[in-house]
Predicted model as a PDB file, atoms N, CA, C, CB and O in Angstrom, pLDDT in the B-factor column:
MODEL        1                                                                  
ATOM      1  N   UNK A   1     -92.451-186.213-150.859  1.00 60.00           N  
ATOM      2  CA  UNK A   1     -93.803-186.099-150.453  1.00 60.00           C  
ATOM      3  C   UNK A   1     -93.673-187.400-149.156  1.00 60.00           C  
ATOM      4  CB  UNK A   1     -95.036-186.383-151.940  1.00 60.00           C  
ATOM      5  O   UNK A   1     -92.825-188.253-148.890  1.00 60.00           O  
ATOM      6  N   UNK A   2     -94.794-187.060-148.660  1.00 60.00           N  
ATOM      7  CA  UNK A   2     -95.078-188.166-147.636  1.00 60.00           C  
ATOM      8  C   UNK A   2     -96.664-188.953-147.195  1.00 60.00           C  
ATOM      9  CB  UNK A   2     -94.568-187.494-146.400  1.00 60.00           C  
ATOM     10  O   UNK A   2     -97.585-188.644-146.439  1.00 60.00           O  
ATOM     11  N   UNK A   3     -96.379-190.127-148.133  1.00 63.00           N  
ATOM     12  CA  UNK A   3     -97.695-190.506-148.015  1.00 63.00           C  
ATOM     13  C   UNK A   3     -98.092-192.061-147.512  1.00 63.00           C  
ATOM     14  CB  UNK A   3     -98.225-190.239-149.325  1.00 63.00           C  
ATOM     15  O   UNK A   3     -97.336-192.980-147.826  1.00 63.00           O  
ATOM     16  N   UNK A   4     -99.290-192.324-146.728  1.00 64.00           N  
ATOM     17  CA  UNK A   4    -100.066-193.320-145.490  1.00 64.00           C  
ATOM     18  C   UNK A   4    -100.529-194.792-146.908  1.00 64.00           C  
ATOM     19  CB  UNK A   4    -102.141-192.114-144.416  1.00 64.00           C  
ATOM     20  O   UNK A   4    -101.176-194.700-147.951  1.00 64.00           O  
ATOM     21  N   UNK A   5     -99.867-195.920-146.292  1.00 69.00           N  
ATOM     22  CA  UNK A   5     -99.723-197.206-146.757  1.00 69.00           C  
ATOM     23  C   UNK A   5    -100.506-198.225-145.691  1.00 69.00           C  
ATOM     24  CB  UNK A   5     -98.144-197.507-146.925  1.00 69.00           C  
ATOM     25  O   UNK A   5    -100.062-199.010-144.853  1.00 69.00           O  
ATOM     26  N   UNK A   6    -101.726-197.906-146.047  1.00 76.00           N  
ATOM     27  CA  UNK A   6    -102.256-199.268-144.536  1.00 76.00           C  
ATOM     28  C   UNK A   6    -101.439-198.321-143.124  1.00 76.00           C  
ATOM     29  CB  UNK A   6    -101.044-201.708-144.796  1.00 76.00           C  
ATOM     30  O   UNK A   6    -101.379-197.161-142.715  1.00 76.00           O  
ATOM     31  N   UNK A   7    -100.988-199.484-142.820  1.00 80.00           N  
ATOM     32  CA  UNK A   7    -100.211-198.589-141.705  1.00 80.00           C  
ATOM     33  C   UNK A   7     -98.748-198.197-141.483  1.00 80.00           C  
ATOM     34  CB  UNK A   7    -100.421-199.141-140.607  1.00 80.00           C  
ATOM     35  O   UNK A   7     -97.980-197.984-140.545  1.00 80.00           O  
ATOM     36  N   UNK A   8     -98.753-198.211-142.848  1.00 84.00           N  
ATOM     37  CA  UNK A   8     -97.092-197.607-142.976  1.00 84.00           C  
ATOM     38  C   UNK A   8     -97.193-196.077-143.771  1.00 84.00           C  
ATOM     39  CB  UNK A   8     -95.927-198.868-144.134  1.00 84.00           C  
ATOM     40  O   UNK A   8     -98.070-195.673-144.534  1.00 84.00           O  
ATOM     41  N   UNK A   9     -95.773-195.296-143.219  1.00 85.00           N  
ATOM     42  CA  UNK A   9     -95.668-194.350-143.623  1.00 85.00           C  
ATOM     43  C   UNK A   9     -94.454-194.591-144.861  1.00 85.00           C  
ATOM     44  CB  UNK A   9     -95.524-193.471-142.499  1.00 85.00           C  
ATOM     45  O   UNK A   9     -93.603-195.479-144.820  1.00 85.00           O  
ATOM     46  N   UNK A  10     -94.596-193.661-145.859  1.00 84.00           N  
ATOM     47  CA  UNK A  10     -93.048-193.825-146.747  1.00 84.00           C  
ATOM     48  C   UNK A  10     -92.462-192.107-147.370  1.00 84.00           C  
ATOM     49  CB  UNK A  10     -93.435-195.105-148.519  1.00 84.00           C  
ATOM     50  O   UNK A  10     -93.065-191.049-147.550  1.00 84.00           O  
ATOM     51  N   UNK A  11     -91.398-192.418-147.506  1.00 85.00           N  
ATOM     52  CA  UNK A  11     -91.296-191.044-148.077  1.00 85.00           C  
ATOM     53  C   UNK A  11     -90.911-191.180-149.537  1.00 85.00           C  
ATOM     54  CB  UNK A  11     -90.231-190.148-147.296  1.00 85.00           C  
ATOM     55  O   UNK A  11     -90.182-192.096-149.917  1.00 85.00           O  
ATOM     56  N   UNK A  12     -91.471-190.143-150.454  1.00 83.00           N  
ATOM     57  CA  UNK A  12     -91.050-190.115-151.635  1.00 83.00           C  
ATOM     58  C   UNK A  12     -90.740-189.563-151.583  1.00 83.00           C  
ATOM     59  CB  UNK A  12     -91.358-190.172-152.465  1.00 83.00           C  
ATOM     60  O   UNK A  12     -91.023-188.650-150.807  1.00 83.00           O  
ATOM     61  N   UNK A  13     -89.424-189.613-152.753  1.00 82.00           N  
ATOM     62  CA  UNK A  13     -87.782-188.798-152.357  1.00 82.00           C  
ATOM     63  C   UNK A  13     -86.896-188.614-153.841  1.00 82.00           C  
ATOM     64  CB  UNK A  13     -86.581-190.059-151.084  1.00 82.00           C  
ATOM     65  O   UNK A  13     -87.125-189.647-154.471  1.00 82.00           O  
ATOM     66  N   UNK A  14     -86.364-188.095-154.312  1.00 79.00           N  
ATOM     67  CA  UNK A  14     -85.476-188.396-155.148  1.00 79.00           C  
ATOM     68  C   UNK A  14     -83.756-188.959-154.695  1.00 79.00           C  
ATOM     69  CB  UNK A  14     -85.547-187.191-155.879  1.00 79.00           C  
ATOM     70  O   UNK A  14     -83.035-188.237-154.005  1.00 79.00           O  
ATOM     71  N   UNK A  15     -83.497-189.730-154.984  1.00 81.00           N  
ATOM     72  CA  UNK A  15     -82.124-190.453-154.821  1.00 81.00           C  
ATOM     73  C   UNK A  15     -81.459-190.642-155.212  1.00 81.00           C  
ATOM     74  CB  UNK A  15     -81.886-191.137-154.647  1.00 81.00           C  
ATOM     75  O   UNK A  15     -81.218-191.681-155.827  1.00 81.00           O  
ATOM     76  N   UNK A  16     -80.241-188.939-154.928  1.00 77.00           N  
ATOM     77  CA  UNK A  16     -79.205-188.949-155.771  1.00 77.00           C  
ATOM     78  C   UNK A  16     -77.994-190.070-156.000  1.00 77.00           C  
ATOM     79  CB  UNK A  16     -78.722-187.892-155.457  1.00 77.00           C  
ATOM     80  O   UNK A  16     -77.055-189.899-156.777  1.00 77.00           O  
ATOM     81  N   UNK A  17     -78.152-190.979-155.361  1.00 84.00           N  
ATOM     82  CA  UNK A  17     -77.436-192.500-155.380  1.00 84.00           C  
ATOM     83  C   UNK A  17     -77.362-193.175-156.769  1.00 84.00           C  
ATOM     84  CB  UNK A  17     -78.292-193.578-154.423  1.00 84.00           C  
ATOM     85  O   UNK A  17     -76.427-193.544-157.480  1.00 84.00           O  
ATOM     86  N   UNK A  18     -78.891-193.198-156.894  1.00 86.00           N  
ATOM     87  CA  UNK A  18     -79.625-193.922-157.732  1.00 86.00           C  
ATOM     88  C   UNK A  18     -80.132-192.662-159.091  1.00 86.00           C  
ATOM     89  CB  UNK A  18     -80.956-194.680-156.721  1.00 86.00           C  
ATOM     90  O   UNK A  18     -80.150-193.093-160.244  1.00 86.00           O  
ATOM     91  N   UNK A  19     -80.390-191.649-158.921  1.00 81.00           N  
ATOM     92  CA  UNK A  19     -80.541-190.801-160.011  1.00 81.00           C  
ATOM     93  C   UNK A  19     -81.923-191.384-160.067  1.00 81.00           C  
ATOM     94  CB  UNK A  19     -79.482-190.877-161.334  1.00 81.00           C  
ATOM     95  O   UNK A  19     -82.353-191.904-161.097  1.00 81.00           O  
ATOM     96  N   UNK A  20     -82.637-191.292-158.927  1.00 84.00           N  
ATOM     97  CA  UNK A  20     -84.235-191.721-159.406  1.00 84.00           C  
ATOM     98  C   UNK A  20     -84.849-191.357-158.408  1.00 84.00           C  
ATOM     99  CB  UNK A  20     -84.663-193.262-159.725  1.00 84.00           C  
ATOM    100  O   UNK A  20     -84.364-190.821-157.412  1.00 84.00           O  
ATOM    101  N   UNK A  21     -86.891-191.849-158.777  1.00 86.00           N  
ATOM    102  CA  UNK A  21     -87.407-191.552-157.726  1.00 86.00           C  
ATOM    103  C   UNK A  21     -87.547-192.541-156.967  1.00 86.00           C  
ATOM    104  CB  UNK A  21     -88.361-190.991-157.861  1.00 86.00           C  
ATOM    105  O   UNK A  21     -87.882-193.562-157.568  1.00 86.00           O  
ATOM    106  N   UNK A  22     -87.364-192.683-155.382  1.00 87.00           N  
ATOM    107  CA  UNK A  22     -87.497-193.956-154.394  1.00 87.00           C  
ATOM    108  C   UNK A  22     -87.886-193.462-153.900  1.00 87.00           C  
ATOM    109  CB  UNK A  22     -86.712-194.761-153.774  1.00 87.00           C  
ATOM    110  O   UNK A  22     -87.898-192.265-153.615  1.00 87.00           O  
ATOM    111  N   UNK A  23     -88.731-195.032-153.424  1.00 85.00           N  
ATOM    112  CA  UNK A  23     -89.638-194.613-151.367  1.00 85.00           C  
ATOM    113  C   UNK A  23     -88.907-195.220-150.946  1.00 85.00           C  
ATOM    114  CB  UNK A  23     -91.380-195.145-150.569  1.00 85.00           C  
ATOM    115  O   UNK A  23     -88.197-196.145-151.340  1.00 85.00           O  
ATOM    116  N   UNK A  24     -89.194-194.176-149.185  1.00 87.00           N  
ATOM    117  CA  UNK A  24     -88.811-194.933-148.338  1.00 87.00           C  
ATOM    118  C   UNK A  24     -89.417-194.785-147.403  1.00 87.00           C  
ATOM    119  CB  UNK A  24     -87.781-194.935-148.129  1.00 87.00           C  
ATOM    120  O   UNK A  24     -89.754-193.713-146.900  1.00 87.00           O  
ATOM    121  N   UNK A  25     -89.863-196.940-146.672  1.00 88.00           N  
ATOM    122  CA  UNK A  25     -90.706-196.549-145.256  1.00 88.00           C  
ATOM    123  C   UNK A  25     -89.669-195.842-144.169  1.00 88.00           C  
ATOM    124  CB  UNK A  25     -91.409-198.099-144.456  1.00 88.00           C  
ATOM    125  O   UNK A  25     -88.466-196.040-143.998  1.00 88.00           O  
ATOM    126  N   UNK A  26     -90.885-194.654-143.282  1.00 88.00           N  
ATOM    127  CA  UNK A  26     -89.702-193.675-142.470  1.00 88.00           C  
ATOM    128  C   UNK A  26     -89.301-194.680-141.621  1.00 88.00           C  
ATOM    129  CB  UNK A  26     -90.206-192.181-141.546  1.00 88.00           C  
ATOM    130  O   UNK A  26     -88.128-194.795-141.268  1.00 88.00           O  
ATOM    131  N   UNK A  27     -90.388-195.585-141.185  1.00 89.00           N  
ATOM    132  CA  UNK A  27     -90.024-197.239-139.976  1.00 89.00           C  
ATOM    133  C   UNK A  27     -88.566-197.698-139.778  1.00 89.00           C  
ATOM    134  CB  UNK A  27     -90.738-198.916-140.703  1.00 89.00           C  
ATOM    135  O   UNK A  27     -87.939-198.150-138.819  1.00 89.00           O  
ATOM    136  N   UNK A  28     -88.184-197.317-141.449  1.00 93.00           N  
ATOM    137  CA  UNK A  28     -87.056-198.000-141.354  1.00 93.00           C  
ATOM    138  C   UNK A  28     -85.506-196.907-141.248  1.00 93.00           C  
ATOM    139  CB  UNK A  28     -87.150-198.995-142.693  1.00 93.00           C  
ATOM    140  O   UNK A  28     -84.391-197.350-140.974  1.00 93.00           O  
ATOM    141  N   UNK A  29     -85.784-195.612-141.506  1.00 91.00           N  
ATOM    142  CA  UNK A  29     -84.880-195.327-141.666  1.00 91.00           C  
ATOM    143  C   UNK A  29     -84.262-194.609-140.027  1.00 91.00           C  
ATOM    144  CB  UNK A  29     -85.040-194.633-142.918  1.00 91.00           C  
ATOM    145  O   UNK A  29     -84.800-193.865-139.207  1.00 91.00           O  
ATOM    146  N   UNK A  30     -83.089-195.173-140.082  1.00 93.00           N  
ATOM    147  CA  UNK A  30     -82.516-195.284-138.637  1.00 93.00           C  
ATOM    148  C   UNK A  30     -81.645-193.362-138.892  1.00 93.00           C  
ATOM    149  CB  UNK A  30     -81.059-197.203-138.377  1.00 93.00           C  
ATOM    150  O   UNK A  30     -81.353-192.888-137.794  1.00 93.00           O  
ATOM    151  N   UNK A  31     -81.393-192.691-139.746  1.00 91.00           N  
ATOM    152  CA  UNK A  31     -80.835-191.667-139.940  1.00 91.00           C  
ATOM    153  C   UNK A  31     -81.133-190.737-140.647  1.00 91.00           C  
ATOM    154  CB  UNK A  31     -80.040-191.853-140.149  1.00 91.00           C  
ATOM    155  O   UNK A  31     -81.718-190.898-141.718  1.00 91.00           O  
ATOM    156  N   UNK A  32     -80.682-189.242-140.043  1.00 86.00           N  
ATOM    157  CA  UNK A  32     -81.247-188.397-141.296  1.00 86.00           C  
ATOM    158  C   UNK A  32     -79.700-187.236-140.864  1.00 86.00           C  
ATOM    159  CB  UNK A  32     -83.465-187.556-141.096  1.00 86.00           C  
ATOM    160  O   UNK A  32     -79.309-186.905-139.745  1.00 86.00           O  
ATOM    161  N   UNK A  33     -79.096-186.844-142.310  1.00 87.00           N  
ATOM    162  CA  UNK A  33     -78.355-185.458-141.730  1.00 87.00           C  
ATOM    163  C   UNK A  33     -79.438-185.071-142.622  1.00 87.00           C  
ATOM    164  CB  UNK A  33     -76.498-184.898-141.960  1.00 87.00           C  
ATOM    165  O   UNK A  33     -79.943-185.758-143.510  1.00 87.00           O  
ATOM    166  N   UNK A  34     -79.923-183.097-142.041  1.00 84.00           N  
ATOM    167  CA  UNK A  34     -80.281-182.199-143.081  1.00 84.00           C  
ATOM    168  C   UNK A  34     -79.407-181.424-143.553  1.00 84.00           C  
ATOM    169  CB  UNK A  34     -81.180-181.479-142.797  1.00 84.00           C  
ATOM    170  O   UNK A  34     -78.626-180.852-142.792  1.00 84.00           O  
ATOM    171  N   UNK A  35     -79.360-181.248-144.901  1.00 83.00           N  
ATOM    172  CA  UNK A  35     -78.201-180.091-145.785  1.00 83.00           C  
ATOM    173  C   UNK A  35     -79.013-179.874-146.213  1.00 83.00           C  
ATOM    174  CB  UNK A  35     -76.927-180.260-146.749  1.00 83.00           C  
ATOM    175  O   UNK A  35     -80.129-180.360-146.393  1.00 83.00           O  
ATOM    176  N   UNK A  36     -78.086-178.433-146.606  1.00 88.00           N  
ATOM    177  CA  UNK A  36     -78.354-177.026-147.049  1.00 88.00           C  
ATOM    178  C   UNK A  36     -78.669-177.591-148.297  1.00 88.00           C  
ATOM    179  CB  UNK A  36     -77.166-175.808-146.974  1.00 88.00           C  
ATOM    180  O   UNK A  36     -79.785-177.446-148.797  1.00 88.00           O  
ATOM    181  N   UNK A  37     -78.052-178.024-148.663  1.00 82.00           N  
ATOM    182  CA  UNK A  37     -78.220-178.396-150.361  1.00 82.00           C  
ATOM    183  C   UNK A  37     -80.119-178.446-151.123  1.00 82.00           C  
ATOM    184  CB  UNK A  37     -77.405-180.385-150.506  1.00 82.00           C  
ATOM    185  O   UNK A  37     -81.274-178.727-150.802  1.00 82.00           O  
ATOM    186  N   UNK A  38     -79.450-178.044-152.059  1.00 78.00           N  
ATOM    187  CA  UNK A  38     -81.401-177.528-152.501  1.00 78.00           C  
ATOM    188  C   UNK A  38     -81.165-177.992-153.481  1.00 78.00           C  
ATOM    189  CB  UNK A  38     -82.222-175.808-152.679  1.00 78.00           C  
ATOM    190  O   UNK A  38     -80.130-177.598-154.018  1.00 78.00           O  
ATOM    191  N   UNK A  39     -82.442-179.622-154.589  1.00 74.00           N  
ATOM    192  CA  UNK A  39     -82.649-179.344-155.418  1.00 74.00           C  
ATOM    193  C   UNK A  39     -82.711-178.664-156.559  1.00 74.00           C  
ATOM    194  CB  UNK A  39     -82.876-179.446-155.202  1.00 74.00           C  
ATOM    195  O   UNK A  39     -83.774-178.070-156.738  1.00 74.00           O  
ATOM    196  N   UNK A  40     -81.663-178.540-157.625  1.00 74.00           N  
ATOM    197  CA  UNK A  40     -82.617-177.189-158.587  1.00 74.00           C  
ATOM    198  C   UNK A  40     -82.703-177.411-159.444  1.00 74.00           C  
ATOM    199  CB  UNK A  40     -82.312-175.874-158.860  1.00 74.00           C  
ATOM    200  O   UNK A  40     -81.967-177.709-160.386  1.00 74.00           O  
ATOM    201  N   UNK A  41     -84.170-177.239-159.160  1.00 76.00           N  
ATOM    202  CA  UNK A  41     -85.156-177.504-159.843  1.00 76.00           C  
ATOM    203  C   UNK A  41     -86.829-177.596-159.208  1.00 76.00           C  
ATOM    204  CB  UNK A  41     -84.678-178.635-160.367  1.00 76.00           C  
ATOM    205  O   UNK A  41     -87.284-178.196-158.235  1.00 76.00           O  
ATOM    206  N   UNK A  42     -87.407-176.802-160.139  1.00 82.00           N  
ATOM    207  CA  UNK A  42     -88.590-176.550-159.925  1.00 82.00           C  
ATOM    208  C   UNK A  42     -89.927-177.589-158.717  1.00 82.00           C  
ATOM    209  CB  UNK A  42     -88.846-176.511-161.370  1.00 82.00           C  
ATOM    210  O   UNK A  42     -90.140-178.736-159.110  1.00 82.00           O  
ATOM    211  N   UNK A  43     -90.420-177.304-157.872  1.00 80.00           N  
ATOM    212  CA  UNK A  43     -90.841-178.554-157.452  1.00 80.00           C  
ATOM    213  C   UNK A  43     -91.928-179.323-158.683  1.00 80.00           C  
ATOM    214  CB  UNK A  43     -91.578-178.280-155.945  1.00 80.00           C  
ATOM    215  O   UNK A  43     -91.968-180.547-158.809  1.00 80.00           O  
ATOM    216  N   UNK A  44     -92.688-178.460-159.453  1.00 83.00           N  
ATOM    217  CA  UNK A  44     -93.341-179.077-160.278  1.00 83.00           C  
ATOM    218  C   UNK A  44     -93.082-179.168-161.127  1.00 83.00           C  
ATOM    219  CB  UNK A  44     -94.114-178.929-160.417  1.00 83.00           C  
ATOM    220  O   UNK A  44     -93.970-179.126-161.978  1.00 83.00           O  
ATOM    221  N   UNK A  45     -91.852-179.338-161.506  1.00 83.00           N  
ATOM    222  CA  UNK A  45     -91.414-180.195-162.488  1.00 83.00           C  
ATOM    223  C   UNK A  45     -90.857-181.650-161.709  1.00 83.00           C  
ATOM    224  CB  UNK A  45     -90.245-179.378-163.375  1.00 83.00           C  
ATOM    225  O   UNK A  45     -91.171-182.758-162.143  1.00 83.00           O  
ATOM    226  N   UNK A  46     -90.183-181.501-160.771  1.00 81.00           N  
ATOM    227  CA  UNK A  46     -90.315-182.910-160.279  1.00 81.00           C  
ATOM    228  C   UNK A  46     -91.485-183.523-160.202  1.00 81.00           C  
ATOM    229  CB  UNK A  46     -89.869-183.047-159.126  1.00 81.00           C  
ATOM    230  O   UNK A  46     -91.711-184.617-160.721  1.00 81.00           O  
ATOM    231  N   UNK A  47     -92.544-182.656-159.355  1.00 81.00           N  
ATOM    232  CA  UNK A  47     -93.397-183.653-159.215  1.00 81.00           C  
ATOM    233  C   UNK A  47     -93.830-184.857-160.777  1.00 81.00           C  
ATOM    234  CB  UNK A  47     -94.654-182.758-158.637  1.00 81.00           C  
ATOM    235  O   UNK A  47     -93.949-186.078-160.872  1.00 81.00           O  
ATOM    236  N   UNK A  48     -93.976-183.461-161.980  1.00 84.00           N  
ATOM    237  CA  UNK A  48     -94.205-183.919-163.354  1.00 84.00           C  
ATOM    238  C   UNK A  48     -93.375-185.166-163.888  1.00 84.00           C  
ATOM    239  CB  UNK A  48     -93.929-182.770-164.233  1.00 84.00           C  
ATOM    240  O   UNK A  48     -93.711-186.020-164.708  1.00 84.00           O  
ATOM    241  N   UNK A  49     -92.364-185.035-163.280  1.00 84.00           N  
ATOM    242  CA  UNK A  49     -91.698-185.980-163.655  1.00 84.00           C  
ATOM    243  C   UNK A  49     -91.591-187.866-162.700  1.00 84.00           C  
ATOM    244  CB  UNK A  49     -90.441-185.104-163.711  1.00 84.00           C  
ATOM    245  O   UNK A  49     -91.637-189.007-163.160  1.00 84.00           O  
ATOM    246  N   UNK A  50     -91.492-187.519-161.780  1.00 82.00           N  
ATOM    247  CA  UNK A  50     -92.186-188.655-160.707  1.00 82.00           C  
ATOM    248  C   UNK A  50     -93.961-189.338-161.227  1.00 82.00           C  
ATOM    249  CB  UNK A  50     -92.392-187.612-158.919  1.00 82.00           C  
ATOM    250  O   UNK A  50     -94.273-190.516-161.404  1.00 82.00           O  
ATOM    251  N   UNK A  51     -94.969-187.903-161.375  1.00 82.00           N  
ATOM    252  CA  UNK A  51     -95.363-188.583-162.098  1.00 82.00           C  
ATOM    253  C   UNK A  51     -95.141-189.359-163.317  1.00 82.00           C  
ATOM    254  CB  UNK A  51     -95.863-188.177-162.115  1.00 82.00           C  
ATOM    255  O   UNK A  51     -95.182-190.587-163.236  1.00 82.00           O  
ATOM    256  N   UNK A  52     -94.947-188.881-164.255  1.00 86.00           N  
ATOM    257  CA  UNK A  52     -94.580-189.439-165.680  1.00 86.00           C  
ATOM    258  C   UNK A  52     -94.132-191.169-165.154  1.00 86.00           C  
ATOM    259  CB  UNK A  52     -93.005-188.336-166.550  1.00 86.00           C  
ATOM    260  O   UNK A  52     -94.609-192.248-165.506  1.00 86.00           O  
ATOM    261  N   UNK A  53     -92.879-190.788-164.056  1.00 83.00           N  
ATOM    262  CA  UNK A  53     -92.519-192.595-164.025  1.00 83.00           C  
ATOM    263  C   UNK A  53     -93.571-193.496-163.207  1.00 83.00           C  
ATOM    264  CB  UNK A  53     -90.901-192.944-163.152  1.00 83.00           C  
ATOM    265  O   UNK A  53     -93.228-194.538-162.647  1.00 83.00           O  
ATOM    266  N   UNK A  54     -95.210-192.874-163.187  1.00 81.00           N  
ATOM    267  CA  UNK A  54     -95.689-193.477-162.700  1.00 81.00           C  
ATOM    268  C   UNK A  54     -96.559-193.638-163.558  1.00 81.00           C  
ATOM    269  CB  UNK A  54     -95.837-193.246-161.698  1.00 81.00           C  
ATOM    270  O   UNK A  54     -97.717-193.951-163.282  1.00 81.00           O  
ATOM    271  N   UNK A  55     -96.134-193.451-164.694  1.00 79.00           N  
ATOM    272  CA  UNK A  55     -97.599-193.895-165.483  1.00 79.00           C  
ATOM    273  C   UNK A  55     -98.523-193.043-165.875  1.00 79.00           C  
ATOM    274  CB  UNK A  55     -98.426-194.697-164.753  1.00 79.00           C  
ATOM    275  O   UNK A  55     -99.125-193.112-166.946  1.00 79.00           O  
ATOM    276  N   UNK A  56     -98.738-191.832-164.641  1.00 71.00           N  
ATOM    277  CA  UNK A  56     -99.932-191.318-163.937  1.00 71.00           C  
ATOM    278  C   UNK A  56    -100.117-190.134-165.041  1.00 71.00           C  
ATOM    279  CB  UNK A  56     -99.695-190.822-162.173  1.00 71.00           C  
ATOM    280  O   UNK A  56     -99.013-189.759-165.434  1.00 71.00           O  
ATOM    281  N   UNK A  57    -101.454-189.278-165.794  1.00 70.00           N  
ATOM    282  CA  UNK A  57    -101.925-188.134-166.575  1.00 70.00           C  
ATOM    283  C   UNK A  57    -101.284-187.584-166.070  1.00 70.00           C  
ATOM    284  CB  UNK A  57    -103.126-187.629-166.713  1.00 70.00           C  
ATOM    285  O   UNK A  57    -100.941-187.750-164.900  1.00 70.00           O  
ATOM    286  N   UNK A  58    -100.797-186.443-167.103  1.00 67.00           N  
ATOM    287  CA  UNK A  58     -99.920-184.543-166.968  1.00 67.00           C  
ATOM    288  C   UNK A  58    -101.380-184.230-166.062  1.00 67.00           C  
ATOM    289  CB  UNK A  58     -99.610-183.056-169.158  1.00 67.00           C  
ATOM    290  O   UNK A  58    -102.571-184.532-166.145  1.00 67.00           O  
ATOM    291  N   UNK A  59    -100.366-183.320-165.032  1.00 63.00           N  
ATOM    292  CA  UNK A  59    -101.493-182.557-164.938  1.00 63.00           C  
ATOM    293  C   UNK A  59    -100.403-180.844-164.360  1.00 63.00           C  
ATOM    294  CB  UNK A  59    -102.886-183.489-163.589  1.00 63.00           C  
ATOM    295  O   UNK A  59     -99.293-180.634-163.869  1.00 63.00           O  
ATOM    296  N   UNK A  60    -101.587-180.010-164.815  1.00 59.00           N  
ATOM    297  CA  UNK A  60    -100.341-178.495-163.648  1.00 59.00           C  
ATOM    298  C   UNK A  60    -100.040-177.940-163.558  1.00 59.00           C  
ATOM    299  CB  UNK A  60     -99.498-178.075-163.171  1.00 59.00           C  
ATOM    300  O   UNK A  60     -99.451-177.721-162.500  1.00 59.00           O  
TER     301      UNK A  60                                                      
ENDMDL                                                                          
END                                                                             
């Protein structure tokens, strides 16, 4: 997910290194490698897990 915070764009993504959701400022990303690998999880499940980490109410 990409969100906007005032003048900053932020990418919310799953971090394999920390095994958790992380936020990354797009202006601080120096490079990227696109892989063919896919997270073996339904996007809705990931979204609900992310919401739970923020303490947001459950949505369908």
